[in-house]
C-alpha positions in Angstrom: -63.0 -88.0 -70.7 -62.8 -84.3 -69.8 -66.0 -82.3 -70.1 -65.7 -79.4 -72.5 -66.6 -76.8 -69.9 -63.7 -77.9 -67.7 -60.9 -77.8 -70.3 -59.8 -74.2 -69.8 -59.8 -74.6 -66.0 -57.7 -77.8 -66.3 -55.2 -76.0 -68.6 -54.8 -73.1 -66.2 -54.1 -75.5 -63.3 -51.5 -77.3 -65.4 -49.8 -74.0 -66.4 -49.8 -72.8 -62.8 -48.1 -76.0 -61.6 -45.5 -75.6 -64.3 -44.8 -72.0 -63.3 -44.3 -73.0 -59.6 -42.0 -75.8 -60.6 -39.9 -73.4 -62.8 -39.7 -70.9 -59.9 -38.5 -73.6 -57.4 -36.0 -75.0 -59.9 -34.8 -71.5 -60.7 -34.3 -70.7 -57.0 -32.5 -74.0 -56.4 -30.4 -73.5 -59.5 -29.4 -70.0 -58.5 -28.3 -71.2 -55.1 -26.4 -74.1 -56.4 -24.6 -72.1 -59.0 -23.1 -69.7 -56.4 -19.7 -71.3 -55.8 -18.1 -69.9 -52.7 -14.4 -69.1 -52.5 -13.0 -71.6 -50.1 -10.3 -71.1 -47.5 -9.2 -74.6 -46.6 -6.6 -77.2 -46.9 -9.0 -78.8 -49.4 -9.8 -76.9 -52.6 -12.2 -79.4 -54.1 -15.6 -77.8 -54.8 -17.3 -80.9 -56.3 -20.4 -82.3 -54.8 -21.4 -78.9 -53.3 -24.8 -79.3 -51.7 -27.0 -76.2 -51.4 -30.5 -77.7 -52.0 -32.7 -75.3 -50.2 -35.2 -78.1 -49.4 -32.6 -79.7 -47.1 -32.7 -76.7 -44.7 -35.1 -75.2 -42.2 -34.8 -71.5 -41.3 -36.0 -69.1 -38.7 -36.1 -65.3 -39.3 -34.0 -63.1 -37.0 -35.1 -59.7 -35.7 -32.9 -58.0 -38.4 -34.8 -60.0 -41.1 -31.8 -62.2 -41.8 -32.1 -66.0 -41.5 -30.6 -68.6 -39.3 -30.3 -72.3 -40.1 -32.5 -74.2 -37.6 -32.1 -77.7 -39.0 -30.4 -79.6 -41.8 -32.4 -82.6 -42.9 -30.3 -84.6 -45.4 -27.9 -87.1 -43.9 -26.6 -88.5 -47.2 -24.3 -85.9 -48.6 -20.7 -86.1 -47.5 -20.0 -82.5 -48.4 -22.4 -79.7 -47.4 -22.0 -76.2 -48.6 -24.2 -73.7 -46.8 -26.3 -71.4 -48.9 -25.6 -67.6 -48.9 -29.3 -66.5 -48.9 -32.9 -67.6 -49.2 -35.7 -65.5 -50.8 -33.4 -62.5 -50.9 -32.6 -62.7 -47.2 -29.0 -63.4 -46.2 -28.3 -66.5 -44.0 -26.2 -65.3 -41.1 -26.5 -67.9 -38.3 -26.5 -71.6 -37.4 -28.6 -72.4 -34.4 -28.1 -74.9 -31.6 -28.4 -78.5 -32.8 -28.9 -77.5 -36.4 -26.6 -80.4 -37.6 -27.0 -82.6 -34.5 -26.3 -86.2 -35.3 -26.0 -85.6 -39.1 -24.7 -89.0 -39.9 -22.8 -88.9 -43.2 -21.4 -85.4 -43.4 -17.6 -85.2 -43.7 -17.1 -81.6 -44.8 -19.1 -78.5 -43.9 -18.4 -75.3 -45.9 -19.3 -72.1 -44.1 -20.9 -69.6 -46.5 -19.9 -65.9 -46.7 -22.8 -64.3 -44.7 -22.5 -66.6 -41.6 -21.5 -64.6 -38.5 -23.1 -66.5 -35.6 -22.6 -70.2 -35.0 -24.0 -71.8 -31.8 -21.4 -73.7 -29.8 -23.5 -76.9 -30.1 -24.5 -76.4 -33.7 -22.6 -79.5 -34.8 -23.0 -81.5 -31.6 -22.5 -85.3 -32.0 -21.7 -85.0 -35.7 -19.3 -87.9 -35.4 -18.3 -88.2 -39.1 -17.0 -84.6 -39.7 -13.4 -84.5 -40.8 -13.1 -81.1 -42.3 -14.4 -77.5 -42.0 -14.0 -75.0 -44.9 -15.0 -71.3 -45.1 -15.7 -68.8 -47.9 -12.8 -66.4 -48.2 -15.4 -63.5 -48.3 -16.7 -64.4 -44.8 -15.7 -61.6 -42.4 -16.0 -63.7 -39.2 -14.6 -67.2 -39.9 -11.7 -68.9 -41.6 -10.7 -72.5 -41.9 -7.2 -74.0 -41.9 -6.2 -77.7 -41.9 -9.9 -78.6 -41.5 -10.3 -76.6 -38.2 -12.6 -73.6 -38.0 -11.3 -70.4 -36.4 -12.4 -66.8 -36.0 -11.2 -64.4 -38.7 -8.3 -63.2 -36.6 -7.3 -66.8 -35.9 -6.8 -66.2 -32.2 -9.8 -68.4 -31.3 -10.3 -72.1 -32.2 -14.0 -72.6 -32.6 -14.6 -76.1 -34.0 -12.5 -79.1 -34.4 -13.8 -82.0 -36.5 -14.7 -84.9 -34.3 -13.0 -87.5 -36.5 -9.4 -86.3 -36.3 -6.3 -87.4 -34.5 -3.2 -85.7 -33.0 -4.5 -82.1 -32.9 -1.8 -79.5 -32.2 -3.3 -76.1 -31.4 -1.7 -73.2 -33.3 0.6 -70.9 -31.4 -1.6 -67.9 -32.2 -4.6 -69.2 -30.3 -5.6 -67.5 -27.1 -9.1 -69.1 -26.7 -10.6 -72.5 -27.2 -14.3 -71.8 -27.9 -17.3 -73.3 -26.2 -17.8 -76.9 -27.3 -14.8 -76.7 -29.7 -13.7 -80.3 -29.2 -17.0 -81.7 -28.0 -17.3 -85.4 -29.1 -13.8 -85.3 -30.4 -12.8 -89.0 -31.1 -9.0 -88.6 -31.1 -6.7 -89.7 -28.2 -4.5 -86.6 -27.9 -4.6 -82.8 -28.1 -1.6 -80.6 -27.6 -2.5 -77.1 -26.3 -0.2 -74.1 -26.9 1.6 -72.0 -24.4 -0.1 -68.6 -24.7 -3.6 -70.0 -24.5 -5.6 -67.9 -22.1 -9.1 -69.4 -22.0 -10.8 -72.8 -22.4 -14.5 -72.5 -23.2 -17.5 -74.2 -21.6 -17.9 -77.9 -22.6 -14.7 -77.5 -24.7 -13.7 -81.1 -24.2 -17.0 -82.6 -23.2 -17.8 -86.2 -24.3 -14.3 -86.8 -25.5 -14.5 -90.6 -24.9 -11.1 -91.5 -26.2 -9.0 -88.6 -25.0 -6.2 -90.1 -22.8 -4.1 -87.2 -21.5 -3.8 -83.4 -21.7 -1.6 -80.7 -20.3 -3.1 -77.3 -19.5 -0.5 -74.6 -20.2 0.5 -72.3 -17.4 -0.8 -69.4 -19.5 -4.4 -70.6 -19.1 -6.3 -68.2 -16.8 -9.8 -69.7 -17.0 -11.4 -73.0 -17.7 -15.2 -72.6 -18.1 -18.0 -74.8 -16.9 -18.4 -78.4 -18.0 -15.0 -78.3 -19.8 -14.3 -82.0 -19.4 -17.9 -83.2 -18.8 -18.3 -86.9 -19.6 -14.7 -87.1 -20.9 -12.8 -90.4 -20.9 -9.6 -88.6 -20.0 -7.2 -90.7 -17.9 -4.6 -88.1 -16.9 -4.5 -84.3 -16.8 -1.9 -81.8 -15.6 -3.3 -78.4 -14.6 -1.3 -75.3 -15.2 -0.6 -72.6 -12.6 -2.4 -69.7 -14.3 -5.9 -70.2 -12.8 -7.2 -68.9 -9.5 -10.4 -71.0 -9.5 -11.8 -74.3 -10.7 -15.2 -73.7 -12.2 -18.4 -75.6 -11.8 -18.5 -79.1 -13.3 -15.0 -78.8 -14.9 -14.4 -82.4 -14.0 -17.8 -84.1 -13.9 -18.4 -87.7 -15.0 -14.9 -88.2 -16.1 -15.1 -92.0 -16.5 -11.4 -92.9 -16.4 -9.8 -90.3 -14.3 -8.0 -92.0 -11.4 -6.1 -89.2 -9.7 -6.1 -85.4 -9.8 -3.8 -82.8 -8.3 -5.0 -79.2 -7.9 -2.2 -76.6 -8.0 -1.9 -74.1 -5.2 -2.5 -71.2 -7.5 -6.1 -72.3 -7.7 -7.7 -70.7 -4.6 -11.3 -71.8 -4.9 -12.9 -75.1 -6.0 -16.5 -74.2 -7.1 -19.7 -76.2 -6.8 -19.6 -79.6 -8.6 -16.1 -78.8 -10.0 -14.9 -82.4 -9.3 -18.0 -84.6 -9.3 -19.1 -88.2 -10.0 -15.7 -89.5 -11.1 -16.2 -93.1 -10.3 -12.5 -94.1 -10.7 -11.0 -91.1 -9.0 -9.1 -92.7 -6.1 -6.6 -89.9 -5.1 -7.4 -86.3 -4.8 -4.7 -83.8 -3.8 -5.1 -80.1 -3.1 -1.7 -78.4 -3.0 -0.6 -75.7 -0.6 -2.4 -72.5 -1.7 -5.9 -73.8 -2.1 -8.2 -71.8 0.3 -11.8 -72.7 -0.3 -13.6 -75.9 -1.2 -17.1 -74.6 -1.9 -20.5 -76.1 -1.3 -20.9 -79.4 -3.2 -17.5 -79.0 -4.8 -16.3 -82.7 -4.8 -19.3 -85.1 -4.3 -19.9 -88.6 -5.6 -16.3 -89.6 -6.4 -14.4 -92.8 -5.5 -11.8 -91.0 -3.5 -9.9 -93.2 -1.0 -7.0 -90.8 -0.3 -7.8 -87.1 0.3 -4.9 -84.7 0.8 -5.8 -81.3 2.2 -3.4 -78.4 2.6 -2.8 -76.1 5.6 -3.7 -73.1 3.4 -7.3 -74.4 3.3 -9.8 -72.3 5.3 -13.3 -73.5 4.3 -14.8 -76.8 3.5 -18.4 -76.1 2.3 -21.7 -77.8 2.7 -21.7 -81.3 1.2 -18.2 -80.7 -0.2 -17.3 -84.4 -0.1 -20.7 -86.0 0.3 -21.0 -89.6 -1.1 -17.3 -90.3 -1.4 -18.1 -93.8 -0.5 -14.5 -95.1 -0.6 -13.0 -92.5 1.6 -11.2 -94.2 4.5 -9.9 -91.4 6.7 -10.2 -87.6 6.9 -7.6 -85.5 8.6 -8.7 -81.8 8.7 -5.4 -79.9 8.7 -4.4 -76.9 10.8 -5.7 -73.7 9.2 -9.2 -74.9 8.4 -11.8 -72.7 10.2 -15.1 -74.0 8.9 -16.7 -77.3 8.0 -20.1 -77.1 6.3 -23.3 -79.1 6.7 -23.0 -82.6 5.5 -19.4 -82.2 4.4 -18.5 -85.8 4.8 -21.9 -87.5 4.9 -22.7 -90.8 3.2 -18.9 -91.6 3.2 -19.7 -95.2 4.0 -16.1 -96.5 4.3 -14.9 -93.6 6.5 -13.6 -95.0 9.8 -11.8 -92.0 11.3 -12.3 -88.2 11.4 -9.7 -85.9 12.9 -10.5 -82.3 13.7 -7.6 -79.8 14.0 -7.2 -77.1 16.6 -8.2 -74.2 14.3 -11.7 -75.3 13.5 -14.2 -72.8 14.8 -17.5 -73.7 13.2 -19.0 -77.1 12.2 -22.3 -77.5 10.5 -24.9 -80.3 11.1 -24.8 -83.8 9.6 -21.1 -83.6 8.8 -20.7 -87.4 9.1 -24.3 -88.6 8.8 -24.8 -92.2 7.4 -21.1 -93.0 7.7 -21.8 -96.5 8.8 -18.2 -97.5 9.5 -17.2 -94.4 11.4 -15.6 -95.5 14.7 -13.3 -92.7 15.8 -13.6 -88.9 16.0 -10.5 -87.1 17.3 -10.3 -83.4 18.2 -7.0 -81.6 18.8 -6.7 -80.8 22.5 -5.9 -77.2 21.6 -9.2 -76.7 19.9 -11.2 -74.0 21.8 -14.6 -74.8 20.2 -15.1 -78.6 20.0 -14.2 -81.7 22.0 -14.4 -85.5 21.5 -15.6 -87.4 24.5 -15.4 -91.1 24.1 -15.4 -90.6 20.3 -18.5 -88.5 20.3 -18.3 -85.0 18.9 -19.5 -82.1 21.2 -19.1 -78.4 21.4 -16.4 -77.4 23.9 -19.1 -76.7 26.6 -20.9 -80.0 25.8 -24.2 -78.1 25.2 -24.3 -79.4 21.6 -23.9 -83.0 20.4 -22.9 -83.0 16.8 -22.0 -86.6 15.8 -22.4 -90.0 17.4 -20.3 -92.4 15.2 -22.4 -95.2 13.6 -19.9 -97.9 14.5 -19.3 -96.7 18.1 -18.4 -99.5 20.4 -21.2 -98.8 23.0 -24.5 -100.6 23.1 -26.0 -98.0 25.5 -25.1 -94.3 25.7 -25.9 -91.6 28.2 -25.8 -88.2 26.6 -23.8 -85.6 28.5 -25.9 -83.8 31.1 -25.0 -80.3 29.8 -26.5 -81.0 26.3 -29.3 -78.7 25.2 -29.3 -79.6 21.5 -28.7 -82.6 19.4 -27.9 -81.9 15.7 -29.9 -83.0 12.7 -28.9 -86.6 11.8 -26.6 -87.0 14.8 -27.5 -90.7 15.4 -27.8 -92.3 12.0 -27.1 -95.8 10.6 -26.2 -97.0 14.1 -24.9 -100.6 14.0 -24.5 -101.4 17.7 -26.3 -98.9 19.9 -29.6 -100.1 21.3 -30.4 -97.4 23.9 -29.9 -93.6 24.3 -30.5 -91.8 27.6 -31.3 -88.1 27.2 -30.8 -85.5 30.0 -33.6 -83.2 31.2 -31.6 -80.3 29.9 -32.5 -81.1 26.2 -34.3 -78.3 24.4 -33.8 -79.2 20.8 -33.4 -82.4 18.8 -32.8 -82.0 15.0 -34.7 -83.6 12.1 -33.9 -87.2 11.3 -31.8 -87.4 14.5 -32.2 -91.2 14.8 -32.8 -92.0 11.2 -32.1 -95.5 9.8 -30.7 -96.8 13.1 -32.5 -100.1 13.3 -30.6 -101.3 16.4 -31.7 -98.2 18.4 -35.2 -99.0 19.8 -35.1 -97.5 23.3 -35.0 -93.8 24.1 -35.0 -92.8 27.7 -35.6 -89.2 28.9 -34.6 -88.1 32.4 -37.5 -85.7 32.8 -41.3 -86.0 32.8 -43.7 -86.2 29.9 -44.7 -82.5 30.0 -41.0 -81.5 29.8 -40.5 -83.7 26.8 -43.5 -82.2 25.0 -41.9 -78.8 25.4 -38.7 -79.9 23.5 -38.5 -78.7 19.9 -38.1 -81.9 17.9 -39.3 -80.7 14.5 -37.5 -78.8 11.8 -38.9 -77.3 8.6 -37.0 -78.7 5.7 -38.0 -77.8 2.1 -41.3 -76.5 3.6 -42.1 -79.8 5.3 -42.0 -80.4 9.0 -39.7 -83.3 9.9 -39.4 -84.7 13.4 -36.4 -86.2 15.0 -38.2 -89.6 15.0 -38.8 -89.6 11.2 -37.5 -92.9 9.7 -36.4 -94.2 13.1 -37.3 -97.4 14.9 -38.2 -95.7 18.1 -41.9 -96.1 19.0 -42.0 -94.6 22.5 -40.0 -92.4 24.9 -39.6 -93.7 28.4 -40.0 -90.6 30.7 -39.7 -90.6 34.5 -43.5 -90.5 34.9 -44.5 -92.9 32.1 -44.1 -93.6 28.3 -44.9 -91.3 25.4 -46.1 -92.8 22.1 -44.1 -91.2 19.3 -47.0 -91.3 16.9 -49.1 -89.2 19.3 -46.6 -86.4 19.7 
């Protein structure tokens, strides 16, 4: 029973609620009744979904709106609204339709002018894009979304097969084929640019040919692709960062000589990549360019001049490395952690070699240096500078059980004696002035270090390096507990 004094108030609340419902229904009705003019291979406009409650928006600086998120996974066909509260909807933000499970068709409304490259990321059910004919920035044809001029392919539905890119296309947009589920794509001659992550996460893509007209492939283009075979064209002068990263099925790769530079992580973590060939013309393999692959056969050209820091680190199946004539520089750690590497050959043209180039290569037996090299020499398979003042690499699988370091040596490189499998004793000359960080790391057979000088002389040796703002000694992670000097033993822990 409602008290008499509360009746007017109750009626007012009821009327107010009805008015709000009418306003909401009116807004939804006006949005739903606006039927866009569609440019597409499909002309059906049934089941258009523009329920404003399914969308989340953010306001842009120009007071237009962008779609931040779409929240309804049930509709198969989603038609984007033109406006909300009198403000035009002009953009679709990153991840707005991420993992939208049931959508098959998305219709781009007339005011949309900006779409993030990953707006539809991992939408695995999309088969078709359509666009309002009044849209000044986008058009759709055969289910693919293009710019208005149709010289850039922007989005391909993930659930399609046998895509043949139109002859008018000069650019594949960022993320255009990301999560594409088909097995083949035919690119057109005349294509100039392939965008970042364009073919990323294409798990079923088997093979692709890059036309000679392509001048640039951007970063992450084939990231996490299942591609098995790729033929690169001759139009590019560089291979960009992470172009081929985590390609799970790629077994061999040939880089044409027109590509002069291989950038950082360009060919990385391809666990089936057995053969890697750089054709004549390639000049620079940059820092960290080709790490973490399964390369067994590495073919380097005589045009090559620089092998950067960590360029081939952790290629654990690599068997031999033959540095060709023409190479001038080998960077720090270039072939470190190549656990199957047995032989390293240095050509006559090498002028500079960084530290740790073969650290932790537990099967390395042989280091050869061309007799004409004026900067480096191999003495009993140990790599020295030509004047023997610097010891660079002692092979982990060297045949010796005891080794006397050359009497001219003043410095031993960082990680020079690592993962030793035979050596039990090293004799250091009194000429030593510097021993690099981790010089004897993880060498469990090496327990004896003898120094041909006295204790005070050894204390004056520099045996610490600052790495990442931390001081690391040459004895860090070694099994050496003391140094036998001519006048007694020094405890390593007391230095």
